[in-house]
N, C-alpha and C positions, 0 to 999 in steps of 0.2 A: 198669644197666651196671656191671660191676666191672672194674677194672684191677689186674692183678698184676704188680709189677715183678720179674720172674723174675731178671734180672741188670741191673746198673747200671754195670758196669765198662768200662774202655777195653780196647784190644786185648791188652795184655801184662801186665795186672794178675794176679799169681799168687794174690791173695786174694779178689778180687771177680769174679764171673762176668760174661761179656760182656753188653752191652746187649741186653735182650730183654723183651718184654711179652706178657702173655696178656690178651686182652679177652674178657670173658664176658657174654653176654646170655641171655635166656630160650631163644633158639633157636640161638645160635652161639658157638663158641669159636674165636677168631682169635689166632694166634701171630704176633707182629711180630718178625721176625729170629730167626735160629738160628745163632749163632756157635759157635766151637770149644768153649766151655765152657757154652753155653746149654742144650743138650739135657738134661744131668743135672738142671738146674733144673726142667725140665718133669716129669721122672720123680719128683723130690722132691715136686712139687705133687700129682701123681697118676700112678700106674703104669698107668692105664687106657689100653690101646692105641687106644681109640676116642675119647679125650678131644678131640683137635683136629679141627676141621672144615676149616680153611683156614689157610694160612701165607702171609704177605707178606714178601718179601725186599726190603730197601731198595736194596741195591747189592752188587756183587761184590767185597767185601773179606772175607777169611777170618773175621774176628771177627763177621761178620754172616750167613754162610751155610754155613760148613764143618761145622756140627753137623747139617746136614740128612741126610747118609747114615746116621749112627747113629740118629737119630730115626726115620727111615723104616724101617730094618731092625728096630728094636725093635717098631714097630707090627706088622710082619710076624711076628716071633717071638712076639708076644703073641696072634696069631690074628686080626688085623684083616681084615675082608672088605669094609668100607664104604669107598667112595671118599674120597680126600682131595684138596683143591685147593691148588695152589701158584701164587701170583701173583708175578710177577717181570718184570724188564725183558727185552727181546728177546734180548740176548746170553746171558743165563743160560738162558732158555727154549730157545734153539737148541742149547746145549751141555749141557743137563741130563743126558741119558741117558749121554753120554760121561763126564761128571763122576761120576755114580753108579758107572759101571764102573771108573773109576780107584780109587774108594774100596772097592767090593765087587764084584769082577768077576762078572757074570752073575746076581747075586742078585735083581735086579728081575724076572727071568723067573719067579722062584718066588713072587712076591707074589700073594696072593689078592684084593688090592684094586687099584683103578685110581688112578693119579695123573693128575689133570687139571691141565694147565698153562695159565694165562691170562696174557697179556702186560699189564703195567702201562705206561700211557702218560700223560704229563703232559697234563692238561686233559680226560682221558676218564674218566668215573666207571665203577665196577664195582659192580653190585648183587649181593650174596651173602646170600641168605636175608633176615634183617631188618637188614642193614647196608649202608650206602653208603660206598664207599671212593673217595676223590679223591686226586690225586697232583700234586705240584709239585717241580721241581728245587730243589736247594740248591747253595750254593757249596762245593764239596768237591774233593779231588784226583781222585776218580773220579765217574762219573755216578751220582748218588744221587737217589732220589725220596722226599721226605717224603710220609707218608700221613696223610690226615684221615679219621676214622672217625665215622660218625653212625648212631645207632639211631632217629632221628626225634625224640628228646627231648634227647639230649646229643651234644655234638661234642667230640672229642678229636683231637689230632695228635701224631705221633711222627716226629721229624725223621730218624731213621737217623743219618747223619753230615752235618756241614756247616752253614753259617750260612744262614738264610732269605734269600731274595732281597729286596733293598731295594724298597720301594714296593708290595709284594704285599698283597693283601687276603685271601689264602688262610687266614690264621690268626685272622681277626677274631672276637672274642667267644667264643673257645673256653672250654669248661669246664676242660680240662686240656691243656697243651702240654708235651711232653717234649722238651727240647733238650739235645743233648750239649754240654757246656761243659768243655773240656779244662783251662783255667786260670782264674784269677780275673779279670784285666783285660787279658790278652794273647790275641789270636786267632792261633793257631799251626797250621800244616800243615792248613789247611782245616777248622778247628774253631771253634765259637763260644767266647766267654768268658762267665763268669758276669755280668759287668757289661753286656756287649752283649746277652745274653739277657734280662736284667731290663729293660733299656730297651726292647727289642723287645716284650716282653710288656705293658709299660705302654702303649705306643703302640697296641697292638692289642686292648686291653681284655680280656686273658686273665685268667680268674678264678684259675687255679692254674698255677704254673710248676714243673715238676720238672727239676732239674739232675742230669744223669747223665754217664757216660763221662768222669769226672774223672781227670786224670793221677794215676797210682798214687803218685808221690812227693809230689805236692801233697796228695793225700788223706791220706797218712800224716803228713806233717810240718806242713802249713799249714792244712788245712781247718777244724779246730776253732777256730783263732784268728781266722777271718774270718766265722764264722757270724753274728755280731751285725751285721756290715756289710751282710748280705743281707736284713735285716728291711725290709719294705716296706709302706706303708700302702695301696697301690693293688692289689698282686698278692700272693696267698699264694704263698710260695716254699718248696718242700720239697726236701730232698736225701734221696731214698729209699734204703733199704738193700734188699738182695736179699730177696725174698718179701714186702715191704711191699704193702699193698693199699689201694685207694681205691674206695669205693662211691658211685655216683650215684643 
């Protein structure tokens, strides 16, 4: 399994693309979230219109799904004929075709490939090819579902937005946990902090913790000065840059 950090930025960062990951196995390429600035990162990684098999959207905030129309149209423009699957919550599933028409009126009628929509539900697993996807709510300003992905050998989780629920066992023993951490020691507007994320990872025996979605001003002015504070004997902590990769 390979994890590509396509983007690691918060909603309004003009320099760092929106939070998004590409999970690659022998059989599957899974895109986690596709915000306003995430789609170009996919194309930088590969211009192949058939690259992605399945897309999971954590929640309906623009920096997590507004890149979908452009991504899907470029697939069509590139000649894609193979189906693509989108996994999302019911609200987006129900409004998806209207959403696409707002972005590109009537273009989905021209597509030569089919878009399969599957509803994500907390506590209900989805099997897609060689991957098992599980879902759990986080504490956020909108209804967000963290996703855990397993290939039978390794387990990773991507929070989308929001802090994990207290007392959960959903993240226990993960090989990689990506948590959005807006600030260092302050939990703000439904986001984790670096301090709370580190404590949570320790308590859940997480092997590697990736801190993303960092406030743009904090990243610019303060991040370099606190990196030594993040060193931890129990958990490997990383602050990935766009296009960084981890191989398992």
